[in-house]
mmCIF file as gemmi writes it, N, C-alpha and C atoms, coordinates in Angstrom:
data_model
loop_
_atom_site.group_PDB
_atom_site.id
_atom_site.type_symbol
_atom_site.label_atom_id
_atom_site.label_alt_id
_atom_site.label_comp_id
_atom_site.label_asym_id
_atom_site.label_entity_id
_atom_site.label_seq_id
_atom_site.pdbx_PDB_ins_code
_atom_site.Cartn_x
_atom_site.Cartn_y
_atom_site.Cartn_z
_atom_site.occupancy
_atom_site.B_iso_or_equiv
_atom_site.pdbx_formal_charge
_atom_site.auth_seq_id
_atom_site.auth_asym_id
_atom_site.pdbx_PDB_model_num
ATOM 1 N N . MET Axp A 1 ? -8.904 -9.589 -2.346 1 0 ? 1 A 1
ATOM 2 C CA . MET Axp A 1 ? -8.216 -8.71 -1.307 1 0 ? 1 A 1
ATOM 3 C C . MET Axp A 1 ? -9.539 -8.989 -0.206 1 0 ? 1 A 1
ATOM 4 N N . GLY Axp A 2 ? -10.761 -8.571 -0.825 1 0 ? 2 A 1
ATOM 5 C CA . GLY Axp A 2 ? -11.365 -8.56 0.624 1 0 ? 2 A 1
ATOM 6 C C . GLY Axp A 2 ? -12.557 -9.528 1.324 1 0 ? 2 A 1
ATOM 7 N N . SER Axp A 3 ? -12.592 -10.795 0.942 1 0 ? 3 A 1
ATOM 8 C CA . SER Axp A 3 ? -12.342 -12.079 0.972 1 0 ? 3 A 1
ATOM 9 C C . SER Axp A 3 ? -11.858 -12.311 2.523 1 0 ? 3 A 1
ATOM 10 N N . ARG Axp A 4 ? -10.328 -12.003 1.628 1 0 ? 4 A 1
ATOM 11 C CA . ARG Axp A 4 ? -8.832 -12.638 3.05 1 0 ? 4 A 1
ATOM 12 C C . ARG Axp A 4 ? -9.322 -10.917 4.401 1 0 ? 4 A 1
ATOM 13 N N . LEU Axp A 5 ? -9.631 -10.122 3.359 1 0 ? 5 A 1
ATOM 14 C CA . LEU Axp A 5 ? -9.612 -9.234 4.673 1 0 ? 5 A 1
ATOM 15 C C . LEU Axp A 5 ? -10.33 -9.238 5.797 1 0 ? 5 A 1
ATOM 16 N N . GLN Axp A 6 ? -12.34 -9.651 5.146 1 0 ? 6 A 1
ATOM 17 C CA . GLN Axp A 6 ? -12.992 -10.454 5.9 1 0 ? 6 A 1
ATOM 18 C C . GLN Axp A 6 ? -12.451 -11.13 7.129 1 0 ? 6 A 1
ATOM 19 N N . THR Axp A 7 ? -11.903 -12.319 6.455 1 0 ? 7 A 1
ATOM 20 C CA . THR Axp A 7 ? -11.308 -13.176 7.886 1 0 ? 7 A 1
ATOM 21 C C . THR Axp A 7 ? -10.631 -13.021 8.282 1 0 ? 7 A 1
ATOM 22 N N . TYR Axp A 8 ? -9.612 -11.923 8.428 1 0 ? 8 A 1
ATOM 23 C CA . TYR Axp A 8 ? -8.656 -11.449 9.398 1 0 ? 8 A 1
ATOM 24 C C . TYR Axp A 8 ? -9.416 -10.419 10.28 1 0 ? 8 A 1
ATOM 25 N N . PHE Axp A 9 ? -10.582 -9.798 9.589 1 0 ? 9 A 1
ATOM 26 C CA . PHE Axp A 9 ? -11.158 -9.215 10.862 1 0 ? 9 A 1
ATOM 27 C C . PHE Axp A 9 ? -12.22 -9.543 11.658 1 0 ? 9 A 1
ATOM 28 N N . CYS Axp A 10 ? -12.715 -10.858 11.348 1 0 ? 10 A 1
ATOM 29 C CA . CYS Axp A 10 ? -13.801 -11.619 11.603 1 0 ? 10 A 1
ATOM 30 C C . CYS Axp A 10 ? -13.149 -12.611 12.983 1 0 ? 10 A 1
ATOM 31 N N . ALA Axp A 11 ? -11.583 -12.698 12.62 1 0 ? 11 A 1
ATOM 32 C CA . ALA Axp A 11 ? -11.235 -13.478 13.155 1 0 ? 11 A 1
ATOM 33 C C . ALA Axp A 11 ? -10.232 -12.736 14.886 1 0 ? 11 A 1
ATOM 34 N N . ARG Axp A 12 ? -10.318 -11.312 14.059 1 0 ? 12 A 1
ATOM 35 C CA . ARG Axp A 12 ? -9.549 -10.412 15.152 1 0 ? 12 A 1
ATOM 36 C C . ARG Axp A 12 ? -11.206 -10.222 16.19 1 0 ? 12 A 1
ATOM 37 N N . PHE Axp A 13 ? -12.188 -10.272 15.61 1 0 ? 13 A 1
ATOM 38 C CA . PHE Axp A 13 ? -13.536 -9.064 15.993 1 0 ? 13 A 1
ATOM 39 C C . PHE Axp A 13 ? -14.67 -10.314 16.542 1 0 ? 13 A 1
ATOM 40 N N . PHE Axp A 14 ? -14.632 -11.23 16.052 1 0 ? 14 A 1
ATOM 41 C CA . PHE Axp A 14 ? -14.914 -12.269 16.887 1 0 ? 14 A 1
ATOM 42 C C . PHE Axp A 14 ? -14.275 -13.504 17.865 1 0 ? 14 A 1
ATOM 43 N N . ARG Axp A 15 ? -13.666 -13.793 16.854 1 0 ? 15 A 1
ATOM 44 C CA . ARG Axp A 15 ? -12.651 -14.979 17.566 1 0 ? 15 A 1
ATOM 45 C C . ARG Axp A 15 ? -11.981 -14.357 18.74 1 0 ? 15 A 1
ATOM 46 N N . LYS Axp A 16 ? -11.456 -13.361 18.8 1 0 ? 16 A 1
ATOM 47 C CA . LYS Axp A 16 ? -10.368 -12.398 19.525 1 0 ? 16 A 1
ATOM 48 C C . LYS Axp A 16 ? -9.478 -12.963 19.255 1 0 ? 16 A 1
ATOM 49 N N . GLY Axp A 17 ? -8.935 -13.465 18.237 1 0 ? 17 A 1
ATOM 50 C CA . GLY Axp A 17 ? -7.389 -13.907 18.024 1 0 ? 17 A 1
ATOM 51 C C . GLY Axp A 17 ? -6.435 -13.317 17.194 1 0 ? 17 A 1
ATOM 52 N N . GLU Axp A 18 ? -5.021 -13.516 16.565 1 0 ? 18 A 1
ATOM 53 C CA . GLU Axp A 18 ? -4.64 -13.213 15.965 1 0 ? 18 A 1
ATOM 54 C C . GLU Axp A 18 ? -4.36 -13.81 14.307 1 0 ? 18 A 1
ATOM 55 N N . PRO Axp A 19 ? -5.201 -13.293 13.801 1 0 ? 19 A 1
ATOM 56 C CA . PRO Axp A 19 ? -5.104 -14.038 12.234 1 0 ? 19 A 1
ATOM 57 C C . PRO Axp A 19 ? -3.68 -14.746 11.565 1 0 ? 19 A 1
ATOM 58 N N . ILE Axp A 20 ? -2.939 -13.475 11.943 1 0 ? 20 A 1
ATOM 59 C CA . ILE Axp A 20 ? -1.269 -13.427 11.366 1 0 ? 20 A 1
ATOM 60 C C . ILE Axp A 20 ? -0.577 -12.761 12.522 1 0 ? 20 A 1
ATOM 61 N N . LEU Axp A 21 ? 0.495 -14.147 12.49 1 0 ? 21 A 1
ATOM 62 C CA . LEU Axp A 21 ? 1.331 -13.434 13.747 1 0 ? 21 A 1
ATOM 63 C C . LEU Axp A 21 ? 2.709 -12.703 13.64 1 0 ? 21 A 1
ATOM 64 N N . LYS Axp A 22 ? 2.933 -13.219 12.377 1 0 ? 22 A 1
ATOM 65 C CA . LYS Axp A 22 ? 4.506 -12.132 11.934 1 0 ? 22 A 1
ATOM 66 C C . LYS Axp A 22 ? 3.895 -10.808 11.661 1 0 ? 22 A 1
ATOM 67 N N . PRO Axp A 23 ? 4.749 -9.788 12.543 1 0 ? 23 A 1
ATOM 68 C CA . PRO Axp A 23 ? 4.062 -8.3 11.534 1 0 ? 23 A 1
ATOM 69 C C . PRO Axp A 23 ? 5.234 -8.363 10.183 1 0 ? 23 A 1
ATOM 70 N N . LYS Axp A 24 ? 4.232 -7.4 9.059 1 0 ? 24 A 1
ATOM 71 C CA . LYS Axp A 24 ? 4.83 -7.786 7.709 1 0 ? 24 A 1
ATOM 72 C C . LYS Axp A 24 ? 5.277 -6.119 7.457 1 0 ? 24 A 1
ATOM 73 N N . LYS Axp A 25 ? 5.901 -5.629 6.171 1 0 ? 25 A 1
ATOM 74 C CA . LYS Axp A 25 ? 6.101 -4.883 5.472 1 0 ? 25 A 1
ATOM 75 C C . LYS Axp A 25 ? 4.918 -4.367 4.731 1 0 ? 25 A 1
ATOM 76 N N . GLY Axp A 26 ? 5.178 -2.904 4.113 1 0 ? 26 A 1
ATOM 77 C CA . GLY Axp A 26 ? 4.019 -2.577 3.196 1 0 ? 26 A 1
ATOM 78 C C . GLY Axp A 26 ? 4.101 -1.229 2.051 1 0 ? 26 A 1
ATOM 79 N N . ALA Axp A 27 ? 3.525 -1.54 1.211 1 0 ? 27 A 1
ATOM 80 C CA . ALA Axp A 27 ? 3.772 -0.377 0.471 1 0 ? 27 A 1
ATOM 81 C C . ALA Axp A 27 ? 2.206 -0.145 -0.386 1 0 ? 27 A 1
ATOM 82 N N . VAL Axp A 28 ? 2.736 0.881 -0.945 1 0 ? 28 A 1
ATOM 83 C CA . VAL Axp A 28 ? 1.491 1.726 -1.448 1 0 ? 28 A 1
ATOM 84 C C . VAL Axp A 28 ? 1.747 2.349 -2.734 1 0 ? 28 A 1
ATOM 85 N N . ILE Axp A 29 ? 1.244 1.825 -4.264 1 0 ? 29 A 1
ATOM 86 C CA . ILE Axp A 29 ? 1.428 2.73 -4.715 1 0 ? 29 A 1
ATOM 87 C C . ILE Axp A 29 ? 0.587 2.734 -6.1 1 0 ? 29 A 1
ATOM 88 N N . LEU Axp A 30 ? 0.328 4.509 -5.826 1 0 ? 30 A 1
ATOM 89 C CA . LEU Axp A 30 ? -0.341 4.557 -6.483 1 0 ? 30 A 1
ATOM 90 C C . LEU Axp A 30 ? -1.285 5.877 -8.317 1 0 ? 30 A 1
ATOM 91 N N . VAL Axp A 31 ? -2.058 5.36 -8.802 1 0 ? 31 A 1
ATOM 92 C CA . VAL Axp A 31 ? -1.83 5.709 -9.739 1 0 ? 31 A 1
ATOM 93 C C . VAL Axp A 31 ? -2.748 6.747 -10.471 1 0 ? 31 A 1
ATOM 94 N N . GLY Axp A 32 ? -3.054 7.995 -10.955 1 0 ? 32 A 1
ATOM 95 C CA . GLY Axp A 32 ? -4.371 8.866 -11.336 1 0 ? 32 A 1
ATOM 96 C C . GLY Axp A 32 ? -4.292 9.448 -12.087 1 0 ? 32 A 1
ATOM 97 N N . GLY Axp A 33 ? -5.507 9.303 -12.778 1 0 ? 33 A 1
ATOM 98 C CA . GLY Axp A 33 ? -5.178 10.611 -13.634 1 0 ? 33 A 1
ATOM 99 C C . GLY Axp A 33 ? -5.446 11.995 -13.486 1 0 ? 33 A 1
ATOM 100 N N . GLY Axp A 34 ? -5.74 12.415 -12.103 1 0 ? 34 A 1
ATOM 101 C CA . GLY Axp A 34 ? -5.401 13.735 -11.915 1 0 ? 34 A 1
ATOM 102 C C . GLY Axp A 34 ? -6.325 14.305 -11.531 1 0 ? 34 A 1
ATOM 103 N N . ASP Axp A 35 ? -7.705 13.55 -11.524 1 0 ? 35 A 1
ATOM 104 C CA . ASP Axp A 35 ? -8.854 14.256 -10.667 1 0 ? 35 A 1
ATOM 105 C C . ASP Axp A 35 ? -8.755 13.724 -9.266 1 0 ? 35 A 1
ATOM 106 N N . GLY Axp A 36 ? -8.744 14.573 -8.588 1 0 ? 36 A 1
ATOM 107 C CA . GLY Axp A 36 ? -8.716 13.953 -7.227 1 0 ? 36 A 1
ATOM 108 C C . GLY Axp A 36 ? -7.749 14.007 -5.83 1 0 ? 36 A 1
ATOM 109 N N . HIS Axp A 37 ? -7.302 13.606 -5.27 1 0 ? 37 A 1
ATOM 110 C CA . HIS Axp A 37 ? -6.582 13.513 -4.377 1 0 ? 37 A 1
ATOM 111 C C . HIS Axp A 37 ? -5.797 12.394 -3.675 1 0 ? 37 A 1
ATOM 112 N N . MET Axp A 38 ? -4.933 12.07 -3.565 1 0 ? 38 A 1
ATOM 113 C CA . MET Axp A 38 ? -4.366 10.676 -3.041 1 0 ? 38 A 1
ATOM 114 C C . MET Axp A 38 ? -4.227 10.481 -1.348 1 0 ? 38 A 1
ATOM 115 N N . GLU Axp A 39 ? -4.606 11.792 -0.48 1 0 ? 39 A 1
ATOM 116 C CA . GLU Axp A 39 ? -4.802 10.981 0.66 1 0 ? 39 A 1
ATOM 117 C C . GLU Axp A 39 ? -5.973 9.878 1.05 1 0 ? 39 A 1
ATOM 118 N N . LYS Axp A 40 ? -6.909 10.286 0.633 1 0 ? 40 A 1
ATOM 119 C CA . LYS Axp A 40 ? -7.989 9.063 1.217 1 0 ? 40 A 1
ATOM 120 C C . LYS Axp A 40 ? -7.436 7.937 0.65 1 0 ? 40 A 1
ATOM 121 N N . ALA Axp A 41 ? -7.001 7.765 -0.606 1 0 ? 41 A 1
ATOM 122 C CA . ALA Axp A 41 ? -7.106 6.071 -1.178 1 0 ? 41 A 1
ATOM 123 C C . ALA Axp A 41 ? -5.594 5.728 0.061 1 0 ? 41 A 1
ATOM 124 N N . TYR Axp A 42 ? -4.63 6.956 0.045 1 0 ? 42 A 1
ATOM 125 C CA . TYR Axp A 42 ? -3.417 6.243 0.944 1 0 ? 42 A 1
ATOM 126 C C . TYR Axp A 42 ? -4.194 5.397 2.668 1 0 ? 42 A 1
ATOM 127 N N . GLY Axp A 43 ? -4.938 6.315 2.817 1 0 ? 43 A 1
ATOM 128 C CA . GLY Axp A 43 ? -5.295 6.398 4.235 1 0 ? 43 A 1
ATOM 129 C C . GLY Axp A 43 ? -6.375 5.282 4.315 1 0 ? 43 A 1
ATOM 130 N N . THR Axp A 44 ? -6.857 5.485 3.395 1 0 ? 44 A 1
ATOM 131 C CA . THR Axp A 44 ? -7.371 3.902 3.322 1 0 ? 44 A 1
ATOM 132 C C . THR Axp A 44 ? -7.143 2.04 3.003 1 0 ? 44 A 1
ATOM 133 N N . ALA Axp A 45 ? -5.674 2.479 2.217 1 0 ? 45 A 1
ATOM 134 C CA . ALA Axp A 45 ? -4.571 1.236 2.125 1 0 ? 45 A 1
ATOM 135 C C . ALA Axp A 45 ? -4.143 0.999 3.286 1 0 ? 45 A 1
ATOM 136 N N . CYS Axp A 46 ? -3.461 2.104 4.44 1 0 ? 46 A 1
ATOM 137 C CA . CYS Axp A 46 ? -3.429 1.667 5.194 1 0 ? 46 A 1
ATOM 138 C C . CYS Axp A 46 ? -4.541 0.763 6.697 1 0 ? 46 A 1
ATOM 139 N N . THR Axp A 47 ? -5.905 1.458 6.629 1 0 ? 47 A 1
ATOM 140 C CA . THR Axp A 47 ? -6.214 0.489 7.514 1 0 ? 47 A 1
ATOM 141 C C . THR Axp A 47 ? -6.121 -0.725 6.656 1 0 ? 47 A 1
ATOM 142 N N . LEU Axp A 48 ? -6.352 -0.519 5.748 1 0 ? 48 A 1
ATOM 143 C CA . LEU Axp A 48 ? -6.215 -3.139 5.188 1 0 ? 48 A 1
ATOM 144 C C . LEU Axp A 48 ? -5.088 -2.752 5.357 1 0 ? 48 A 1
ATOM 145 N N . LEU Axp A 49 ? -3.917 -2.693 5.024 1 0 ? 49 A 1
ATOM 146 C CA . LEU Axp A 49 ? -2.841 -3.276 5.335 1 0 ? 49 A 1
ATOM 147 C C . LEU Axp A 49 ? -2.667 -3.349 6.794 1 0 ? 49 A 1
ATOM 148 N N . HIS Axp A 50 ? -3.009 -2.558 7.99 1 0 ? 50 A 1
ATOM 149 C CA . HIS Axp A 50 ? -2.846 -2.461 9.207 1 0 ? 50 A 1
ATOM 150 C C . HIS Axp A 50 ? -3.758 -4.305 10.183 1 0 ? 50 A 1
ATOM 151 N N . HIS Axp A 51 ? -4.942 -4.225 9.425 1 0 ? 51 A 1
ATOM 152 C CA . HIS Axp A 51 ? -5.74 -5.376 9.625 1 0 ? 51 A 1
ATOM 153 C C . HIS Axp A 51 ? -5.196 -6.58 8.978 1 0 ? 51 A 1
ATOM 154 N N . MET Axp A 52 ? -4.017 -6.515 8.203 1 0 ? 52 A 1
ATOM 155 C CA . MET Axp A 52 ? -3.888 -7.555 7.735 1 0 ? 52 A 1
ATOM 156 C C . MET Axp A 52 ? -2.398 -7.854 8.174 1 0 ? 52 A 1
ATOM 157 N N . ASN Axp A 53 ? -1.986 -7.308 9.843 1 0 ? 53 A 1
ATOM 158 C CA . ASN Axp A 53 ? -0.976 -7.042 10.707 1 0 ? 53 A 1
ATOM 159 C C . ASN Axp A 53 ? 0.632 -6.408 9.797 1 0 ? 53 A 1
ATOM 160 N N . CYS Axp A 54 ? -0.236 -5.204 8.587 1 0 ? 54 A 1
ATOM 161 C CA . CYS Axp A 54 ? 1.035 -4.691 8.491 1 0 ? 54 A 1
ATOM 162 C C . CYS Axp A 54 ? 1.722 -3.531 9.059 1 0 ? 54 A 1
ATOM 163 N N . ARG Axp A 55 ? 2.841 -3.743 10.009 1 0 ? 55 A 1
ATOM 164 C CA . ARG Axp A 55 ? 3.102 -2.425 10.825 1 0 ? 55 A 1
ATOM 165 C C . ARG Axp A 55 ? 4.121 -1.479 10.387 1 0 ? 55 A 1
ATOM 166 N N . GLN Axp A 56 ? 4.986 -1.22 9.095 1 0 ? 56 A 1
ATOM 167 C CA . GLN Axp A 56 ? 5.96 -0.791 8.607 1 0 ? 56 A 1
ATOM 168 C C . GLN Axp A 56 ? 5.431 -0.436 7.303 1 0 ? 56 A 1
ATOM 169 N N . ILE Axp A 57 ? 5.229 0.514 7.076 1 0 ? 57 A 1
ATOM 170 C CA . ILE Axp A 57 ? 4.592 0.543 5.325 1 0 ? 57 A 1
ATOM 171 C C . ILE Axp A 57 ? 5.319 2.13 5.157 1 0 ? 57 A 1
ATOM 172 N N . HIS Axp A 58 ? 6.164 1.85 3.533 1 0 ? 58 A 1
ATOM 173 C CA . HIS Axp A 58 ? 6.14 2.758 2.85 1 0 ? 58 A 1
ATOM 174 C C . HIS Axp A 58 ? 5.803 4.253 2.692 1 0 ? 58 A 1
ATOM 175 N N . GLU Axp A 59 ? 6.555 5.329 2.309 1 0 ? 59 A 1
ATOM 176 C CA . GLU Axp A 59 ? 5.289 6.547 2.6 1 0 ? 59 A 1
ATOM 177 C C . GLU Axp A 59 ? 5.004 6.316 0.919 1 0 ? 59 A 1
ATOM 178 N N . PRO Axp A 60 ? 3.498 6.596 0.423 1 0 ? 60 A 1
ATOM 179 C CA . PRO Axp A 60 ? 3.461 6.583 -0.74 1 0 ? 60 A 1
ATOM 180 C C . PRO Axp A 60 ? 4.084 6.633 -1.667 1 0 ? 60 A 1
ATOM 181 N N . VAL Axp A 61 ? 3.861 5.977 -2.669 1 0 ? 61 A 1
ATOM 182 C CA . VAL Axp A 61 ? 4.756 6.529 -4.203 1 0 ? 61 A 1
ATOM 183 C C . VAL Axp A 61 ? 3.258 6.222 -5.263 1 0 ? 61 A 1
ATOM 184 N N . TYR Axp A 62 ? 3.1 8.031 -6.018 1 0 ? 62 A 1
ATOM 185 C CA . TYR Axp A 62 ? 2.411 8.371 -7.107 1 0 ? 62 A 1
ATOM 186 C C . TYR Axp A 62 ? 2.4 8.459 -7.999 1 0 ? 62 A 1
ATOM 187 N N . SER Axp A 63 ? 1.968 8.293 -9.302 1 0 ? 63 A 1
ATOM 188 C CA . SER Axp A 63 ? 2.169 9.197 -9.717 1 0 ? 63 A 1
ATOM 189 C C . SER Axp A 63 ? 0.437 9.174 -10.702 1 0 ? 63 A 1
ATOM 190 N N . HIS Axp A 64 ? 0.872 10.818 -10.548 1 0 ? 64 A 1
ATOM 191 C CA . HIS Axp A 64 ? -0.13 11.892 -10.7 1 0 ? 64 A 1
ATOM 192 C C . HIS Axp A 64 ? -0.917 12.817 -12.063 1 0 ? 64 A 1
ATOM 193 N N . ASN Axp A 65 ? -1.97 12.659 -12.565 1 0 ? 65 A 1
ATOM 194 C CA . ASN Axp A 65 ? -1.807 13.235 -13.789 1 0 ? 65 A 1
ATOM 195 C C . ASN Axp A 65 ? -1.782 12.761 -14.486 1 0 ? 65 A 1
ATOM 196 N N . THR Axp A 66 ? -1.6 10.694 -15.096 1 0 ? 66 A 1
ATOM 197 C CA . THR Axp A 66 ? -1.073 10.437 -16.202 1 0 ? 66 A 1
ATOM 198 C C . THR Axp A 66 ? -2.477 10.52 -16.931 1 0 ? 66 A 1
ATOM 199 N N . ASN Axp A 67 ? -3.265 10.998 -16.95 1 0 ? 67 A 1
ATOM 200 C CA . ASN Axp A 67 ? -4.265 11.19 -18.586 1 0 ? 67 A 1
ATOM 201 C C . ASN Axp A 67 ? -2.773 12.305 -19.625 1 0 ? 67 A 1
ATOM 202 N N . GLU Axp A 68 ? -2.088 12.955 -18.571 1 0 ? 68 A 1
ATOM 203 C CA . GLU Axp A 68 ? -1.037 14.213 -19.483 1 0 ? 68 A 1
ATOM 204 C C . GLU Axp A 68 ? 0.119 13.577 -20.094 1 0 ? 68 A 1
ATOM 205 N N . ARG Axp A 69 ? 0.118 12.746 -19.074 1 0 ? 69 A 1
ATOM 206 C CA . ARG Axp A 69 ? 1.772 11.699 -18.614 1 0 ? 69 A 1
ATOM 207 C C . ARG Axp A 69 ? 1.84 10.416 -18.306 1 0 ? 69 A 1
ATOM 208 N N . PRO Axp A 70 ? 2.41 9.088 -19.272 1 0 ? 70 A 1
ATOM 209 C CA . PRO Axp A 70 ? 2.256 7.961 -18.21 1 0 ? 70 A 1
ATOM 210 C C . PRO Axp A 70 ? 3.056 8.068 -17.353 1 0 ? 70 A 1
ATOM 211 N N . ALA Axp A 71 ? 2.452 6.823 -16.838 1 0 ? 71 A 1
ATOM 212 C CA . ALA Axp A 71 ? 3.219 6.481 -15.361 1 0 ? 71 A 1
ATOM 213 C C . ALA Axp A 71 ? 4.627 6.28 -15.538 1 0 ? 71 A 1
ATOM 214 N N . VAL Axp A 72 ? 4.98 5.702 -16.435 1 0 ? 72 A 1
ATOM 215 C CA . VAL Axp A 72 ? 6.448 4.84 -17.092 1 0 ? 72 A 1
ATOM 216 C C . VAL Axp A 72 ? 7.367 6.283 -17.274 1 0 ? 72 A 1
ATOM 217 N N . GLU Axp A 73 ? 6.865 7.521 -17.684 1 0 ? 73 A 1
ATOM 218 C CA . GLU Axp A 73 ? 7.383 8.729 -17.68 1 0 ? 73 A 1
ATOM 219 C C . GLU Axp A 73 ? 7.946 8.905 -16.236 1 0 ? 73 A 1
ATOM 220 N N . ASP Axp A 74 ? 7.015 9.192 -15.032 1 0 ? 74 A 1
ATOM 221 C CA . ASP Axp A 74 ? 7.31 10.155 -14.727 1 0 ? 74 A 1
ATOM 222 C C . ASP Axp A 74 ? 8.455 9.783 -13.34 1 0 ? 74 A 1
ATOM 223 N N . GLU Axp A 75 ? 9.489 10.246 -13.691 1 0 ? 75 A 1
ATOM 224 C CA . GLU Axp A 75 ? 10.603 10.348 -12.569 1 0 ? 75 A 1
ATOM 225 C C . GLU Axp A 75 ? 10.205 9.875 -11.057 1 0 ? 75 A 1
ATOM 226 N N . SER Axp A 76 ? 9.435 10.878 -10.75 1 0 ? 76 A 1
ATOM 227 C CA . SER Axp A 76 ? 9.259 11.026 -8.994 1 0 ? 76 A 1
ATOM 228 C C . SER Axp A 76 ? 8.914 9.327 -8.966 1 0 ? 76 A 1
ATOM 229 N N . ALA Axp A 77 ? 8.174 8.755 -9.59 1 0 ? 77 A 1
ATOM 230 C CA . ALA Axp A 77 ? 7.599 7.863 -9.211 1 0 ? 77 A 1
ATOM 231 C C . ALA Axp A 77 ? 8.533 6.674 -9.171 1 0 ? 77 A 1
ATOM 232 N N . LEU Axp A 78 ? 9.099 6.458 -10.709 1 0 ? 78 A 1
ATOM 233 C CA . LEU Axp A 78 ? 10.459 5.359 -11.088 1 0 ? 78 A 1
ATOM 234 C C . LEU Axp A 78 ? 11.396 5.415 -10.038 1 0 ? 78 A 1
ATOM 235 N N . SER Axp A 79 ? 11.616 6.733 -9.168 1 0 ? 79 A 1
ATOM 236 C CA . SER Axp A 79 ? 12.367 6.735 -7.293 1 0 ? 79 A 1
ATOM 237 C C . SER Axp A 79 ? 11.578 6.252 -6.733 1 0 ? 79 A 1
ATOM 238 N N . GLY Axp A 80 ? 10.59 6.663 -6.597 1 0 ? 80 A 1
ATOM 239 C CA . GLY Axp A 80 ? 9.464 6.007 -5.545 1 0 ? 80 A 1
ATOM 240 C C . GLY Axp A 80 ? 10.082 4.692 -5.464 1 0 ? 80 A 1
ATOM 241 N N . LEU Axp A 81 ? 9.861 3.944 -6.934 1 0 ? 81 A 1
ATOM 242 C CA . LEU Axp A 81 ? 9.101 1.823 -6.74 1 0 ? 81 A 1
ATOM 243 C C . LEU Axp A 81 ? 10.944 1.734 -6.779 1 0 ? 81 A 1
ATOM 244 N N . ASP Axp A 82 ? 12.09 2.422 -7.321 1 0 ? 82 A 1
ATOM 245 C CA . ASP Axp A 82 ? 13.464 1.573 -6.356 1 0 ? 82 A 1
ATOM 246 C C . ASP Axp A 82 ? 13.316 1.91 -4.771 1 0 ? 82 A 1
ATOM 247 N N . SER Axp A 83 ? 13.08 3.246 -4.46 1 0 ? 83 A 1
ATOM 248 C CA . SER Axp A 83 ? 12.6 3.494 -3.086 1 0 ? 83 A 1
ATOM 249 C C . SER Axp A 83 ? 11.965 2.183 -2.014 1 0 ? 83 A 1
ATOM 250 N N . ILE Axp A 84 ? 10.917 1.717 -2.811 1 0 ? 84 A 1
ATOM 251 C CA . ILE Axp A 84 ? 10.177 -0.107 -2.137 1 0 ? 84 A 1
ATOM 252 C C . ILE Axp A 84 ? 11.064 -0.738 -2.487 1 0 ? 84 A 1
ATOM 253 N N . LEU Axp A 85 ? 11.349 -1.222 -3.564 1 0 ? 85 A 1
ATOM 254 C CA . LEU Axp A 85 ? 12.465 -2.145 -3.451 1 0 ? 85 A 1
ATOM 255 C C . LEU Axp A 85 ? 13.939 -2.062 -2.477 1 0 ? 85 A 1
ATOM 256 N N . ASP Axp A 86 ? 14.073 -0.97 -2.062 1 0 ? 86 A 1
ATOM 257 C CA . ASP Axp A 86 ? 15.204 -1.26 -1.375 1 0 ? 86 A 1
ATOM 258 C C . ASP Axp A 86 ? 14.686 -1.112 -0.18 1 0 ? 86 A 1
ATOM 259 N N . PHE Axp A 87 ? 12.992 -0.572 0.494 1 0 ? 87 A 1
ATOM 260 C CA . PHE Axp A 87 ? 12.759 -1.466 2.284 1 0 ? 87 A 1
ATOM 261 C C . PHE Axp A 87 ? 12.499 -2.179 1.915 1 0 ? 87 A 1
ATOM 262 N N . PHE Axp A 88 ? 12.039 -3.421 0.754 1 0 ? 88 A 1
ATOM 263 C CA . PHE Axp A 88 ? 12.105 -4.905 0.406 1 0 ? 88 A 1
ATOM 264 C C . PHE Axp A 88 ? 12.647 -5.1 0.458 1 0 ? 88 A 1
ATOM 265 N N . HIS Axp A 89 ? 14.048 -5.144 0.996 1 0 ? 89 A 1
ATOM 266 C CA . HIS Axp A 89 ? 15.457 -4.936 0.496 1 0 ? 89 A 1
ATOM 267 C C . HIS Axp A 89 ? 15.014 -5.928 -0.614 1 0 ? 89 A 1
ATOM 268 N N . LEU Axp A 90 ? 14.882 -6.206 -1.616 1 0 ? 90 A 1
ATOM 269 C CA . LEU Axp A 90 ? 15.211 -6.238 -2.959 1 0 ? 90 A 1
ATOM 270 C C . LEU Axp A 90 ? 15.698 -6.316 -4.032 1 0 ? 90 A 1
ATOM 271 N N . CYS Axp A 91 ? 16.715 -4.945 -3.562 1 0 ? 91 A 1
ATOM 272 C CA . CYS Axp A 91 ? 17.701 -4.22 -4.588 1 0 ? 91 A 1
ATOM 273 C C . CYS Axp A 91 ? 18.808 -5.906 -4.409 1 0 ? 91 A 1
ATOM 274 N N . GLY Axp A 92 ? 19.51 -5.72 -5.73 1 0 ? 92 A 1
ATOM 275 C CA . GLY Axp A 92 ? 20.747 -6.127 -5.118 1 0 ? 92 A 1
ATOM 276 C C . GLY Axp A 92 ? 22.042 -5.917 -5.368 1 0 ? 92 A 1
């Protein structure tokens, strides 16, 4: 993803162009062992998505403390995934 992001940045910064014309939707899913904070990772992810012309970003879905509980057993995270599917209109 880094080289693609560099392409988008260069198109905007040097050529003053818009590499992706159609606005996009995005979502961020974070999984962590329990040491640290999700705010910085989420902020960085949103910055990257904005550079790719993502204008609608779903609230973050995360499973924290996977050292103690696997993400697949985190009901809140699983519910968040369903919410992301609805956001992208992927549920039937």
